C-alpha positions in Angstrom: 111.6 70.4 79.0 114.6 70.4 81.3 112.7 72.6 83.8 109.9 70.1 83.9 112.4 67.3 84.8 113.9 69.5 87.5 110.5 70.3 88.9 109.6 66.6 89.0 112.4 66.1 91.6 112.0 69.4 93.5 108.2 69.7 93.9 107.8 66.8 96.4 110.3 68.3 98.8 108.8 71.7 98.4 105.4 70.2 99.3 106.8 68.7 102.5 108.4 72.0 103.4 105.1 73.9 102.9 103.2 71.5 105.2 105.7 72.2 108.0 105.7 76.0 107.7 102.3 76.7 109.3 101.4 75.8 112.9 97.8 75.0 113.6 96.2 76.7 116.6 93.7 79.2 117.8 94.8 82.0 115.5 93.8 81.6 111.9 96.3 82.8 109.3 93.7 84.0 106.8 91.7 86.0 109.3 94.8 87.6 110.7 96.1 88.6 107.2 92.7 90.1 106.3 92.7 92.1 109.6 96.2 93.3 108.9 95.4 94.3 105.4 92.3 96.3 106.1 92.6 97.3 109.8 96.3 96.9 110.5 96.9 100.5 111.2 94.6 100.3 114.1 96.3 97.1 115.5 93.2 95.0 115.2 95.3 92.0 114.0 97.4 92.3 117.2 94.3 92.3 119.4 93.1 89.2 117.5 96.4 87.4 118.3 96.1 88.3 122.0 98.8 91.0 121.9 96.8 93.5 123.8 99.6 95.9 124.7 101.0 96.3 121.2 97.5 96.4 119.8 96.7 99.4 122.0 100.0 101.0 121.0 99.2 100.5 117.3 95.7 101.9 117.9 97.0 105.1 119.6 99.9 105.7 117.2 98.5 104.6 113.8 100.5 101.4 113.6 103.6 103.0 115.1 103.4 105.7 112.4 103.0 103.0 109.7 106.5 101.5 110.4 105.1 98.8 112.7 102.3 98.1 110.2 104.9 97.5 107.4 107.0 95.4 109.8 104.0 93.1 110.4 103.7 92.5 106.7 107.1 90.9 106.7 106.8 89.0 110.0 103.1 88.1 110.5 103.4 84.4 109.7 106.2 84.0 112.2 104.2 85.9 114.8 101.2 83.7 114.3 103.4 80.6 114.5 104.7 81.8 117.8 101.3 82.5 119.2 99.9 79.1 118.0 102.9 77.2 119.5 102.3 78.8 122.9 98.6 78.0 122.9 
């Protein structure tokens, strides 16, 4: 019961924060995540974001020997935000 009361006060602020976390633009978050999940080793998600040089490097090295591929899992939303802010 106490948790419900706490949630009653916390959820509205969490909702406002969630609305501010994503930047609308030419790169779609869902498409980019799907590309990363299934074709990320080949850098297809980077080509989609307009990062041609790193996309080519990923393509030739297997996602920087999987280290870059894993790095993108942690930072993809921020990368998309940056691309969308620049557009």
